[in-house]
KELONU-173306 format. One record per residue: residue in one letter; x, y, z of N, C-alpha, C, O in turn. Coordinates in pm, whole numbers, padded with zeros to 5 digits, always signed. Each point is the difference from the previous one (the first is absolute). Example, Ala and Ser with C-alpha at 12.3 -4.5 7.8 and 13.67 -1.06 7.14 Angstrom:
<rs>
A+01319-00569+00780-00089+00119+00000+00090+00120+00000+00104-00002+00066 S-00139+00107-00138+00082+00119+00006-00077+00109+00073+00051+00111+00017 
</rs>
This chain:
<rs>
M-01899+06839+09425+00108+00060-00078-00035-00006-00148-00043-00105-00049 E+00060+00214-00022-00031-00001-00142+00097-00092-00074+00112-00023+00045 F-00158-00028-00160+00075-00103-00071+00143+00044-00031+00094-00077+00020 G-00077+00199-00070+00133+00046-00040+00099-00004+00114+00115-00042-00019 R-00156+00085+00135+00089-00001+00116+00027-00142+00047+00112-00033+00039 K-00213-00050-00043+00017-00139+00041+00097-00071-00093+00085-00076+00046 L-00097+00101-00175+00090-00062-00097+00143+00050+00020+00094-00080-00001 A-00077+00210+00018+00134+00057+00020+00066-00059+00125+00120-00030-00001 A-00198+00015+00107+00053-00059+00123+00040-00144-00023+00100-00047+00055 R-00177-00022-00135+00031-00141-00028+00122-00014-00089+00082-00090+00021 W-00068+00178-00120+00123+00000-00083+00122+00010+00090+00097-00074-00016 A-00103+00167+00111+00115+00024+00087+00025-00117+00095+00114-00042+00018 K-00219-00011+00041+00016-00106+00099+00048-00130-00064+00087-00068+00056 S-00143+00033-00171+00031-00129-00062+00120+00005-00094+00054-00103-00038 N-00013+00224+00000+00103+00017-00103-00037-00082-00124+00083-00071-00057 S-00209+00081+00018-00050-00082-00110-00101+00078-00083-00081+00076+00052 L+00089-00097-00184-00100+00053-00093-00084-00113-00058-00075+00020-00096 L+00088-00140+00154-00070-00117-00053-00143-00006+00050-00028+00012+00119 C-00063-00031-00213-00141-00025+00027-00030-00145-00036+00027-00042-00113 V-00080-00034+00205-00034-00141-00028-00150-00011-00023-00080+00038+00085 G+00044-00090-00202-00140-00019-00034-00056-00129+00056+00055-00108-00024 L-00162+00118+00100-00065-00118+00059-00110-00047-00094-00117+00033+00017 D+00158-00110-00117-00089-00045-00108-00008-00152-00001+00054-00065-00090 P-00120+00007+00188+00001-00146+00014-00084-00071-00107-00123+00011-00002 D+00190-00082-00086-00064-00078-00106-00027-00140+00055+00093-00071+00038 L-00220+00032-00035-00036-00129+00060+00068-00118-00068+00020-00104+00063 T+00015+00119-00189+00065-00110-00074+00149-00011+00032+00064-00098-00039 K-00009+00196+00108+00144+00001+00026+00035-00008+00148+00117-00013+00035 I-00217+00021+00051+00027-00006+00143+00056-00138+00036-00058-00100-00042 P+00166+00093+00117+00062-00129+00034-00097-00096+00070-00091+00042+00070 A+00114-00169-00093-00088-00103+00054-00010+00005+00152-00103-00035+00057 S+00210+00080+00008+00001+00001+00147-00101+00097+00060-00033-00011+00118 V-00017+00106-00199-00101+00093+00051-00124+00002-00089-00082+00091+00012 S+00069-00189-00100-00110+00005-00098-00127-00066+00048-00088-00033-00080 H+00077+00013+00209-00121-00059+00056-00054+00090+00112+00074+00080+00058 G-00200-00093-00031-00060+00079+00105-00082+00114-00056+00013+00036-00117 P-00100+00022+00201-00097+00099-00046+00060+00138-00030-00063+00080-00069 Q+00183-00051+00121+00057+00135-00016+00145-00010-00049+00091+00059+00058 L-00073-00135-00165+00136-00025-00046+00067+00126-00056+00122+00013+00009 L-00201+00081-00068+00058+00125-00048+00061+00078+00117+00111+00052-00010 L-00184-00046+00119+00047+00071+00118+00121-00069+00061+00096+00066+00039 T-00101-00197-00030+00112-00076+00056+00127+00023-00081+00107+00023+00055 F-00121-00030-00187+00113+00025-00090+00052+00142+00017+00120+00022+00014 N-00211+00074-00014+00040+00140+00014+00075+00027+00129+00103+00068+00000 K-00153-00121+00109+00066+00023+00130+00144-00049-00003+00090+00067+00052 A-00068-00182-00114+00135-00055-00007+00091+00090-00083+00115+00024+00036 I-00167+00027-00148+00079+00090-00085+00027+00132+00072+00111+00051-00003 I-00213+00003+00066+00014+00128+00071+00104-00011+00110+00089+00085+00010 D-00098-00189+00073+00094-00016+00111+00144-00019-00051+00095+00045+00063 A-00082-00113-00176+00133-00029-00054+00067+00121-00062+00123+00008-00005 T-00203+00089-00044+00057+00110-00077-00019+00138+00062+00047+00099-00056 A-00115-00089+00168-00043+00130+00053+00115+00098+00020-00016+00119-00027 D+00130-00166+00073+00110+00093+00027+00073+00043-00127+00090+00083+00005 L-00128-00140-00120+00070+00026-00126-00079+00091-00094+00049+00033-00108 V-00169+00007+00146-00089+00070-00093-00035+00140+00050+00008+00030+00119 C-00047+00054-00215-00055+00131+00038-00152+00001-00007-00064+00084+00062 V+00007-00179-00139-00145-00004-00021-00040-00145-00029+00075-00075-00062 F-00195+00037+00107-00065-00122-00049-00115+00042-00092-00072+00095+00027 K+00057-00170-00139-00100+00037-00099-00087-00120-00039+00035-00073-00093 P-00146+00051+00163-00092-00106-00043-00077+00043-00125-00040+00116-00012 N+00018-00210-00078-00079+00026-00121-00141-00052+00024-00021-00120+00021 S-00075+00210-00024-00137-00034+00036-00057-00116-00080-00077-00081+00052 A+00114+00072-00180-00058-00102-00088+00029-00141+00049-00084-00089-00015 M+00201+00069+00074+00039-00134+00043-00092-00052+00111-00012-00121+00021 Y-00051+00212+00049-00088-00036+00110-00146-00001-00045-00077-00088+00041 E+00040+00183-00123-00136+00006-00051-00038-00127-00075-00116-00042+00002 A+00214-00020-00068-00026-00121-00078-00052-00115+00086-00064-00092-00050 S+00093+00098+00180-00047-00104+00092-00128+00040+00072-00041-00065+00097 G-00022+00172-00143-00128+00041+00056+00012+00055+00140+00101+00059+00037 A-00206-00079+00041-00007+00057+00135+00115-00048+00088+00055+00076+00079 A-00018-00203-00094+00110-00054+00081+00131+00069-00035+00082+00025+00089 G-00062+00005-00216+00122+00068-00041+00006+00143+00051+00104+00044+00048 I-00215+00027-00057-00004+00138+00049+00022+00003+00152+00068+00090+00051 E-00124-00187+00019+00023-00008+00145+00149-00019+00030+00052+00060+00094 Q+00015-00142-00173+00143-00023+00023+00085+00121-00039+00106+00023+00058 L-00152+00054-00155+00067+00126-00033-00009+00095+00119+00100+00061+00039 Q-00218-00050+00019-00019+00087+00115+00086-00047+00118+00060+00082+00070 K-00055-00210-00049+00079-00054+00111+00150+00016-00025+00077+00018+00093 T-00037-00025-00221+00140+00025-00034+00039+00144+00034+00104+00025+00059 C-00191+00068-00097+00025+00141+00031+00003+00023+00151+00085+00073+00052 E-00177-00136+00018-00006+00014+00145+00126-00057+00065+00051+00056+00098 Y-00002-00166-00152+00121-00062+00055+00119+00094-00013+00077+00017+00095 I-00061+00045-00212+00110+00094-00021-00013+00119+00095+00097+00043+00062 K-00218+00010-00052-00021+00119+00084+00028-00029+00147+00052+00085+00071 Q-00085-00205-00025+00019-00033+00140+00145-00037+00032+00054+00041+00102 K+00008-00119-00192+00134-00051+00031+00112+00090-00053+00107+00007+00059 Y-00134+00061-00170+00102+00087-00061-00063+00134-00035-00010+00035-00117 P-00032+00041+00216-00080+00120-00024+00074+00111-00076-00063+00091-00053 D+00196-00099+00048+00075+00104-00070+00015-00029-00149+00049+00085-00074 I-00091-00203+00028+00012-00035-00142-00129+00040-00072-00107-00052+00034 P+00114+00142-00132-00121+00039-00074-00055-00116-00082+00073-00088-00045 I-00204+00091+00026-00069-00097-00087-00055+00076-00120-00079+00093+00016 L+00121-00133-00134-00047+00061-00125-00086-00104-00072+00052-00102-00046 L-00180+00127+00035-00092-00093-00067+00007+00021-00151-00029+00108-00051 D+00069-00214-00020-00001+00007-00146-00145-00022-00044-00050-00112-00002 F-00014+00223-00033-00146+00006-00016-00039+00034-00143-00090-00060-00058 K+00160+00160+00002-00019+00046-00138-00145+00033-00032-00047-00025-00111 R-00025+00078+00207-00140+00035-00022-00011+00135-00070+00092+00082+00005 G-00205-00061-00069-00028+00127-00064-00140-00003-00061-00023-00067-00100 D-00070+00141+00162-00139-00002-00044-00060+00138+00027+00073+00092+00036 I-00201-00078-00052-00063+00128+00033+00012+00024+00150+00021-00093+00078 G-00034+00218-00039+00026+00038+00138-00078-00078+00103+00056-00040+00102 N-00184+00017-00126-00083-00071+00097+00052-00141+00023+00004-00048+00113 T+00036-00019-00222+00054-00136+00013+00136+00002+00067+00027-00084+00087 N+00058+00179-00126+00132+00012+00063-00011+00024+00150+00087-00041+00076 D-00193+00108-00035-00024+00021+00143+00001-00132+00077+00059-00011+00107 Y-00125-00088-00164-00011-00130+00065+00130-00078-00010+00038-00071+00093 Y+00030+00083-00207+00132-00062-00011+00093+00056+00108+00073-00075+00065 A-00075+00207-00048+00087+00065+00097-00035-00043+00142+00089-00023+00083 Q-00218+00011-00054-00042-00046+00132+00050-00141+00027+00045-00031+00110 F-00053-00054-00211+00048-00139+00016+00149-00001+00031+00045-00070+00092 A+00033+00146-00169+00145-00001+00016+00045+00064+00131+00080-00056+00074 F-00133+00176-00047+00052+00079+00110-00071-00024+00133+00063+00006+00106 N-00193-00033-00111-00075-00018+00125-00008-00147+00041+00018-00032+00117 Y-00045-00056-00212-00013-00142+00033+00136-00068+00012+00029-00064+00101 L+00055+00078-00205+00132-00063+00004+00100+00082+00082+00091-00056+00061 G-00108+00186-00061+00090+00086+00076+00138+00014-00062+00098+00017+00073 V-00089-00023-00206+00130+00012-00065+00046+00146+00000-00078+00092+00023 D+00208-00074-00051+00059+00134+00001+00000+00066-00136+00012+00123-00008 A-00026-00200-00099+00007+00055-00135-00067-00097-00097-00018-00118+00031 V-00017+00170-00148-00061-00082-00105+00056+00041-00135+00056+00109-00016 T-00072-00197-00083+00021+00037-00139-00135+00025-00065-00097-00071+00028 I+00090+00173-00115-00124+00031-00070+00029+00029-00147+00115+00023-00038 A-00220-00025-00043+00011+00030-00143-00044+00144-00025-00095+00047+00062 P+00163+00026-00153-00029+00142-00019-00109+00031-00102-00040+00116-00013 Y-00008-00216-00060-00078+00026-00121-00127+00080+00025-00045+00073-00088 M-00015-00085+00207-00125+00069+00028+00020+00145+00045-00098+00074+00015 G+00223-00033+00007+00027+00139+00034-00004+00030+00149-00039-00084+00081 K+00081+00205-00047+00011+00041+00141-00135-00002+00070-00010-00047+00113 E-00093+00096-00178-00132+00011+00063-00044-00135+00056-00049-00007+00113 A+00065-00099-00191-00041-00132+00046+00093-00052+00109-00044-00067+00094 N+00173+00096-00107+00098-00056+00092+00017+00079+00129+00078-00038+00087 E-00150+00148-00073+00005+00073+00126-00047-00085+00117+00034+00027+00115 A-00113-00129-00144-00041-00092+00107+00122-00063+00067-00004-00028+00120 F+00111+00005-00195+00126-00048+00057+00087+00116+00048+00053-00003+00111 L-00039+00105-00196+00092+00110+00028-00033+00073+00130+00089+00054+00064 N-00215-00053-00027-00042+00073+00119+00041-00066+00132-00014+00059+00106 Y+00064-00181-00114+00057-00063+00119+00143+00054+00016+00095-00059-00051 K-00083+00171+00121+00124+00078+00000+00119-00076+00056+00114+00025-00039 D-00139-00118+00130+00112-00071+00063+00038-00128-00072+00088-00073+00045 K-00155+00044-00157+00026-00122-00075+00078+00029-00128-00012+00108-00058 G+00092-00206+00014+00073+00013-00125-00085-00046-00117-00064-00105+00006 I+00064+00183-00114-00078-00032-00119+00097-00012-00118+00054+00100-00047 F-00031-00222+00000+00097-00024-00106-00073-00025-00132-00075-00097-00015 V+00099+00186-00078-00076+00004-00125+00076-00073-00111+00119+00025-00021 L-00187-00114-00048+00062-00072-00112+00046+00101-00105-00077+00085-00044 C+00204-00096+00006+00058+00097-00093+00064-00073-00119-00049+00011-00112 R+00158-00083+00136+00064-00081-00106+00019-00139+00058+00096-00024+00072 T-00187-00065-00103-00008-00128+00069+00099-00101-00058+00059+00023-00105 S-00041-00137+00176+00107-00094-00031-00038-00107-00102+00087-00075-00045 N-00213+00066+00007-00041-00106-00093+00049+00029-00141+00018+00117-00036 P+00004-00221-00047+00056+00019-00134-00086+00088-00090+00054+00069-00087 G-00185-00069+00106-00088+00078-00086-00029+00140+00050-00090+00066-00050 A+00167-00020+00149-00029+00129+00063+00002+00116-00098-00075+00096+00016 G+00160-00104-00116+00015+00113-00092-00116+00021-00095-00005+00102-00069 E-00088-00196+00063-00113+00011-00093-00072+00133+00015-00035+00064-00099 F+00013-00023+00223-00059+00130+00027+00099+00096+00066+00002+00119-00031 Q+00079-00171+00120+00084+00086+00083+00108+00074-00080+00048+00105+00044 D-00010-00158-00159+00101+00066-00084-00060+00086-00111+00074+00059-00079 L-00205-00051+00072-00061+00085-00102+00043+00145+00020+00012+00048+00113 E+00011+00021-00223+00046+00139+00009-00116+00098-00013-00086-00013-00086 V+00087+00111+00174-00099+00108-00001+00078+00131+00006+00065+00031+00100 D-00073+00046-00207+00072+00127-00008+00149-00017+00029+00062+00080+00070 G-00005-00187-00126+00143-00022+00012+00046-00065+00128+00120-00020+00019 K-00212-00013+00072+00035-00066+00125-00071-00134+00009-00112-00016-00048 K+00179-00081+00110-00063-00131+00017-00103+00007+00112+00013+00077+00095 L-00114-00160-00110-00110+00004+00095+00046-00022+00143-00049+00066+00092 Y+00144-00159-00070+00043-00025+00137+00068+00123+00060-00009+00023+00121 Q+00077+00057-00205+00061+00123+00048-00106+00102+00042+00014+00070+00101 I-00119-00064-00179-00111+00091+00032-00068-00043+00130-00031+00083+00085 V+00008-00214-00071-00060-00052+00123+00086+00036+00120-00050+00049+00102 A+00180-00073-00113+00091+00026+00112-00006+00146+00043-00018+00030+00118 K+00033+00059-00213+00003+00142+00035-00135+00047+00052-00007+00078+00095 H-00101-00125-00157-00133+00043+00040-00032-00048+00142-00049+00077+00083 V+00079-00203-00056-00027-00054+00134+00079+00076+00105-00055+00037+00104 M+00182-00014-00129+00085+00059+00102-00022+00151+00018+00036+00056+00103 T-00094+00009-00204-00023+00144+00013-00147+00036+00024-00029+00101+00065 E-00063-00182-00116-00142+00032+00010-00075-00084+00102-00102+00045+00052 W+00150-00165-00021-00070-00088+00092+00060+00001+00140-00061-00052+00094 N+00178+00110-00078+00081-00025+00118-00016+00108+00108+00097+00034+00068 D-00217+00018-00054-00024+00105+00099+00036-00043+00142+00046+00081+00081 N-00065-00209-00052+00028-00052+00134+00139-00063+00012+00033-00060+00101 K+00047+00075-00207+00137-00055-00001+00001-00149+00031+00088-00050+00071 N-00188-00021-00125-00009-00143+00027+00002-00085-00126-00033-00119+00004 C+00071+00179-00118+00001-00074-00127+00140-00052-00032+00100+00064+00029 G-00097-00183-00088+00121-00057-00055-00034-00063-00134-00115+00005-00044 L+00215-00064-00021-00018-00056-00134+00047-00144-00005+00091-00039+00074 V-00153-00040-00162+00042-00137-00026+00072-00002-00134-00060+00026-00104 I+00189-00058+00107+00082-00007-00121+00073-00133-00001+00072-00031+00095 G-00089-00049-00199+00053-00136-00003+00151-00008-00012+00061+00077-00074 S-00002-00172+00146+00143-00023-00003+00055-00035-00139+00114+00037-00029 P-00190-00106-00058+00056-00031-00132+00026+00121-00089+00052-00016-00110 Y-00087+00136+00155+00013+00119-00084+00086+00107+00070-00053+00103+00043 P+00184-00127-00032+00086+00095+00073+00004+00138-00063+00016+00099+00071 Q-00030-00090-00204+00002+00132-00062-00120+00082+00044+00010+00120+00023 E-00125-00187-00011-00120+00069+00046+00012+00039+00147-00048+00106+00041 L+00112-00192+00038+00024+00034+00141+00087+00126+00011-00030+00091+00076 A+00138-00089-00154+00089+00116+00001-00073+00124-00049+00020+00111+00050 D-00105-00130-00150-00077+00110-00058-00090+00062+00105-00006+00122+00013 I-00064-00205+00062-00093+00050+00103+00077+00064+00115-00043+00104+00052 R+00154-00163-00012+00079+00061+00108+00050+00137-00044-00004+00095+00078 S+00051-00085-00201+00048+00128-00051-00113+00101-00012+00017+00118+00032 L-00133-00165-00077-00115+00088-00020-00058+00050+00131-00037+00117+00010 M+00029-00203+00091-00071+00032+00123+00092+00034+00117-00048+00050+00102 G+00178-00076-00114+00091+00035+00107-00002-00097+00118-00057-00109-00009 D+00120+00150+00119+00020-00088+00115-00128-00034+00075-00006-00103+00068 E-00096+00186-00079-00115-00014+00089-00085-00123-00028-00058-00057+00093 V+00049+00016-00218-00090-00110-00033+00054-00133+00051+00119-00030-00015 T-00208-00050+00076+00033-00137+00040-00060-00094-00102-00115+00014-00041 M+00196-00113-00001-00044-00092-00103-00004-00143+00052+00093-00046+00067 L-00201-00023-00098-00007-00145+00016+00053-00060-00129-00050+00031-00108 V+00152-00116+00120+00069-00055-00117-00019-00151-00004+00083-00074+00053 P-00192+00027-00116-00023-00144-00009+00074-00060-00120+00048+00072-00087 G-00040-00205+00086+00053-00069-00117+00145-00040+00009+00055-00050-00099 A+00010+00069+00215+00139-00043+00014+00004-00153+00009-00076-00060+00075 G+00166+00000-00151+00017-00144+00008-00089-00075-00096+00031-00008-00119 T-00141-00048+00167-00084-00089-00079-00049+00067-00128-00009-00066-00103 Q-00024+00196+00108-00051+00069-00118+00111+00063-00085-00028+00072-00095 G+00154-00100+00130+00109+00038-00087+00067+00131+00030+00088+00042-00075 G-00125+00025+00182+00061+00128+00033+00140-00017+00058+00022-00089+00082 S+00072+00172-00125+00136+00000+00052+00007+00086+00126-00035+00118-00004 I+00081-00176+00113+00011+00075+00124+00099+00114-00016-00028+00114+00039 E+00143-00142-00096+00102+00104-00016-00054+00117-00082+00011+00116+00041 A-00069-00146-00156-00048+00106-00090-00114+00079+00062-00003+00122-00009 S-00091-00192+00071-00117+00069+00053+00034+00083+00123-00051+00111+00016 V+00136-00163+00072+00036+00075+00120+00080+00124-00037-00029+00109+00049 K+00128-00124-00135+00081+00115-00040-00086+00107-00068+00026+00120+00014 A-00127-00164-00086-00085+00095-00072-00099+00071+00092-00038+00114-00026 A-00004-00182+00133-00119+00045+00073+00026+00066+00134-00081+00082+00043 V+00191-00114+00025+00019+00056+00133+00017+00151-00006+00046+00055-00101 N-00084+00011+00208+00018+00145+00006+00140+00033+00052+00082-00089+00019 S-00056+00214+00003+00135+00043+00039+00040-00050+00139+00118+00001+00034 E-00216-00044+00045+00028-00053+00133+00014-00152+00000+00020-00061+00105 G-00031+00000-00223+00010-00145-00010-00124-00072+00046+00005-00118+00034 T-00119+00189-00032-00128-00061+00036-00102+00035-00109+00037+00014-00117 G-00162+00001+00154-00103+00043-00095-00064-00110-00079-00084+00026-00086 I+00122-00152+00112-00058-00112-00074-00028-00118+00093+00061-00015+00106 M-00156-00067-00148-00026-00130+00060+00011-00101-00114-00085-00003-00089 V+00189-00079+00091+00023-00098-00106-00071-00129+00039+00039-00066+00096 N-00143+00031-00171-00081-00115+00037+00048-00129-00064+00035-00004-00118 S-00034-00100+00199+00017-00137-00050-00101-00087+00071-00009+00002+00123 S-00067-00076-00199-00104-00085+00059+00036-00147-00015+00050-00063+00093 R-00075+00008-00210+00019-00143-00022+00143-00046+00023+00022-00110+00052 E+00075+00194-00090+00141-00040+00015+00036-00024+00146+00086-00083+00031 V-00151+00156+00058+00028-00016+00143-00088-00108+00061+00051-00095+00059 I-00182+00109-00071-00089-00086+00078-00003-00144-00052-00036-00091+00075 F+00073+00071-00201+00006-00136-00054+00143-00039-00036+00024-00071-00097 A+00071+00120+00178+00140-00035-00023+00023-00150+00017+00094-00055-00056 S-00180-00010+00133+00006-00145+00016-00142-00053+00014-00087+00067+00058 K+00063-00186-00110-00129-00066+00018+00006-00107+00108-00096-00073+00022 G+00210+00065+00046+00018-00100+00104-00033+00053+00137-00050+00111+00016 D+00080-00194+00085-00026+00039+00138+00085+00120+00044-00030+00065+00099 D+00137-00038-00175+00090+00111+00034-00043+00131-00067+00082+00091-00013 F-00210-00081-00028-00043+00115-00080+00023+00133+00072+00036+00098-00065 A-00057-00094+00195+00018+00126+00074+00148+00038+00005+00035+00116-00019 D+00051-00213+00046+00145+00027+00002+00047+00044-00138+00083+00090-00012 A-00136-00155-00092+00039+00036-00137-00048+00140-00034+00071+00075-00067 A-00191-00040+00113-00051+00135-00022+00089+00103+00068+00028+00105-00056 R+00015-00136+00176+00088+00092+00071+00132+00019-00076+00049+00112-00016 S+00008-00222-00029+00127+00008-00073-00013+00084-00127+00086+00082-00030 K-00195-00103-00042-00022+00077-00123-00024+00148+00033+00054+00087-00068 A-00133-00060+00170-00026+00138+00038+00128+00071+00044+00023+00116-00034 E+00061-00188+00109+00126+00059+00044+00091+00030-00120+00065+00104-00005 F-00062-00197-00090+00080+00021-00121-00050+00122-00077+00081+00083-00043 L-00212-00072+00025-00056+00113-00073+00022+00131+00074+00035+00101-00062 R-00054-00102+00193+00026+00120+00080+00142+00050-00020+00024+00119-00020 D+00070-00214+00026+00141+00036-00015+00032+00047-00141+00080+00092-00017 Q-00140-00155-00084+00020+00043-00138-00052+00141-00022+00067+00082-00063 I-00184-00054+00116-00057+00135-00012+00091+00101+00068+00029+00106-00057 N+00017-00137+00177+00086+00092+00073+00133+00023-00071+00060+00108+00011 K-00014-00207-00083+00127+00010-00074-00005+00113-00104+00101+00063-00029 Y-00220-00039-00026-00014+00095-00111-00070+00129+00039-00028+00083-00087 R-00001-00064+00214-00072+00122+00045+00083+00126-00025-00044+00110+00031 
</rs>
């Protein structure tokens, strides 16, 4: 099933726009699971099982696993495999943010889609369509392009004006009109910037799907971002929360705490849809 249809089915089944980021920080993993050769996987499984019915997407961040070398990458692959086997209807969006020349992107795409088997990735637009066709040509996969990111310094380049338009606006329109031949493109717009979310929704209409990171820990307001970003059907977004959910507790109750936080966020998002 192509990513867009899988996501739409999941929105309907779960009644949730919440995306949980699987970003296991070795310094924050609770003591009860901080031993053993595959502690990232053990931690992830507990979080996944606790929150699966509350989410529309799981989003592992590749960097958190790469930092542990071969063992970390193996646990990333096993995490993806676990989701696919136990919760096959939940899409996996790899937070990848790759962007290089076409030949290199070919290998990045093979790693994400063939080895890990994820349903979607995030990529950087700076190298242009020609280089990113290595990702775009995977017609059944979702390709989410960095547009207006959630970090405090995002405006350094993204807010630069070109012929009276901000760069992020140009990126959004160009990606959705020039890159989207396979109808598999989406945009990454940070939750801390509700005006930009509203701007992109107004500019691009109902069709664009947005990954909205930065809710909670990075200062994004759920009410403001959801009201600004949802489409006319009350969908069209994946609101990501990572650390706020998975590290809701450092005790033995970490999985239960993650579930409670995810349920709270799911309900808050639904309140403002």
